[in-house]
C-alpha positions, -999 to +999 in steps of 0.1 A: +466+059-254+487+039-230+522+045-217+544+014-211+572+009-186+592-023-187+611-038-157+627-071-146+657-072-169+692-081-156+722-103-157+715-141-156+735-172-163+728-195-192+700-218-182+684-193-157+652-175-158+639-140-157+604-125-158+599-092-175+570-070-167+554-042-188+531-018-168+507+002-187+490+034-177+455+043-189+421+026-187+422+013-222+449-013-216+426-042-218+415-032-253+451-035-267+470-065-280+506-066-267+538-076-282+573-083-269+603-075-292+640-075-287+671-059-303+707-071-298+736-047-306+742-045-344+710-065-352+676-058-363+647-056-339+630-089-338+597-103-327+596-124-295+559-130-289+524-114-288+492-118-268+457-108-277+437-083-257+419-111-238+450-132-233+433-161-251+457-161-280+495-160-280+521-165-305+559-168-303+590-167-325+605-200-332+636-192-314+618-188-281+589-212-284+588-236-256+611-214-234+592-182-231+555-175-221+536-144-224+507-135-200+487-106-190+467-094-161+442-068-172+433-060-137+469-049-130+474-033-164+505-056-168+519-079-194+546-105-186+573-123-204+585-153-185+618-164-199+632-198-190+663-218-201+679-186-212+707-187-237+735-161-245+718-154-278+687-141-259+709-111-248+692-080-260+671-050-250+636-062-246+606-039-255+569-042-250+546-026-274+507-020-276+486-022-307+452-032-320+465-065-335+486-092-320+512-096-348+547-104-353+550-072-376+561-042-354+544-017-376+509-020-362+522-014-326+517+024-319+530+026-284+564+013-271+582+011-239+617+023-233+631-012-230+649-033-205+683-049-209+686-087-206+721-102-204+728-139-205+762-150-196+777-184-208 
């Protein structure tokens, strides 16, 4: 089983960019699909995007499509979320998760990071 640690969050102005990283421990990282989710205060956790174990397949929520990009480096046990053209509505705690299937459904993910705060000012 892997353990996940997110980093890279912070405060950015609308229109700016951030890159989140999710570092995984354990030699089995490359066998996991990875997902990114976010949760804003008072709102449900929502899917942001996912990437297959090989990196060959990605999917995104409509709200971030064209602005966010997920990638992974299996040699570094790390998955990334590049966020461009950020909007105030992107403000949330962002979580990475590991599972056997790259899906927008959070249930199949069995390992979660602690989250990193992203705040976008207008």
